[in-house]
C-alpha positions in Angstrom: -44.3 41.3 4.6 -44.1 43.0 8.0 -40.9 43.9 10.0 -40.8 42.7 13.5 -39.9 45.7 15.9 -37.2 44.6 18.2 -36.7 46.1 21.7 -33.8 48.6 21.8 -30.8 47.5 23.8 -28.8 50.6 23.8 -29.5 54.3 24.6 -27.3 57.2 23.8 -26.4 60.6 25.6 -24.0 63.3 25.0 -22.8 65.4 27.9 -20.6 68.5 28.1 -18.9 70.2 30.9 -16.1 72.8 30.8 -13.9 71.7 28.0 -14.9 67.9 28.3 -17.1 65.9 26.2 -18.6 62.6 27.1 -20.5 60.0 24.8 -22.5 57.8 26.9 -24.2 54.4 26.3 -26.5 52.6 28.5 -26.9 48.9 28.0 -29.2 46.3 29.4 -27.2 44.9 32.5 -26.4 44.8 36.2 -25.1 48.3 37.0 -21.5 48.4 36.2 -20.1 51.9 35.2 -17.0 52.1 33.0 -15.6 55.3 31.8 -12.7 55.3 29.3 -12.4 51.5 29.3 -11.6 51.3 33.0 -13.8 51.1 36.2 -15.4 54.2 37.4 -13.4 54.0 40.6 -10.1 53.9 38.7 -11.3 56.8 36.5 -12.2 58.9 39.3 -8.6 58.3 40.9 -10.3 57.1 44.1 -12.4 60.3 44.6 -15.8 59.0 45.9 -17.5 62.2 45.5 -17.0 62.2 41.7 -18.1 58.3 41.6 -21.2 59.4 43.6 -21.7 62.3 41.3 -21.6 60.2 38.2 -24.2 57.6 39.7 -26.6 60.2 40.9 -29.0 60.2 37.9 -29.2 56.3 37.9 -30.0 56.3 41.5 -32.5 59.2 41.4 -34.6 57.2 38.7 -33.9 53.8 40.5 -32.4 52.2 37.4 -29.0 51.7 38.9 -28.9 48.0 38.8 -30.8 47.8 35.4 -28.2 49.3 33.2 -24.4 49.1 32.5 -23.0 52.5 31.6 -20.2 52.6 29.0 -18.6 56.2 28.5 -15.8 57.8 26.5 -14.8 61.0 27.8 -12.5 63.6 26.0 -10.8 66.8 26.8 -10.6 68.7 30.2 -9.9 67.0 33.6 -11.4 64.4 35.6 -13.9 66.7 37.2 -15.3 68.1 34.1 -15.5 64.6 32.4 -17.4 63.3 35.4 -19.9 66.1 35.2 -20.0 65.4 31.3 -20.7 61.6 31.9 -23.3 62.6 34.7 -25.2 64.8 31.8 -24.7 61.9 29.2 -26.1 59.4 31.6 -29.3 61.7 32.2 -29.9 62.4 28.6 -29.5 58.5 27.7 -32.0 57.7 30.5 -34.3 60.4 28.9 -34.1 58.5 25.5 -34.8 55.1 27.4 -38.1 56.6 29.0 -39.3 60.3 28.6 -41.5 59.8 31.5 -38.3 60.3 33.8 -38.0 63.9 32.7 -39.7 65.3 35.8 -37.3 63.3 38.1 -34.3 64.2 36.3 -35.3 68.0 36.1 -36.2 68.2 39.6 -32.6 66.9 40.5 -30.9 69.3 38.1 -29.4 66.4 36.1 -30.6 67.7 32.6 -29.1 71.2 33.2 -25.8 72.0 31.3 -23.3 73.6 33.6 -22.5 76.6 31.3 -19.4 77.8 33.3 -16.2 77.5 31.1 -12.8 79.1 31.2 -12.7 82.8 30.3 -10.4 83.4 27.5 -7.3 85.8 28.0 -7.7 89.3 26.8 -4.8 91.3 25.2 -3.0 93.8 27.3 -3.9 91.5 30.3 -1.9 88.9 32.2 -4.7 86.6 32.3 -8.4 86.9 31.5 -9.0 89.8 33.9 -5.7 90.2 35.8 -4.0 93.2 34.5 -0.2 93.7 34.8 1.1 95.4 38.2 0.9 99.1 38.2 4.2 101.1 39.1 3.7 104.5 39.7 7.5 105.4 39.2 
């Protein structure tokens, strides 16, 4: 008895930025993007630059109207979460079609941004700022 292989209906990608982590699923659909159970415009608090930032990997690969994006983002702020969602979308697209790698790589969508908050050191006020020096 042979098993019939069904076409995959969901593709998954994980994205990280600063202290934010996003779990992203691409589902066959019409192009809606929902983050944390709300529309992307409501999630980004009306900041169109963040909305555009999230959609960039889909537009670069010309798959914006082919998938619905569902993402759950935790930790950090809105900017970090949107960056994490963007990386998650790019990785999910790679799982969908590995041939998209050159396009995604050229746009810089597969590179994880390593910048994170530096930890506070002892004997300092913040990570690098020392206490004010007084001569007398």
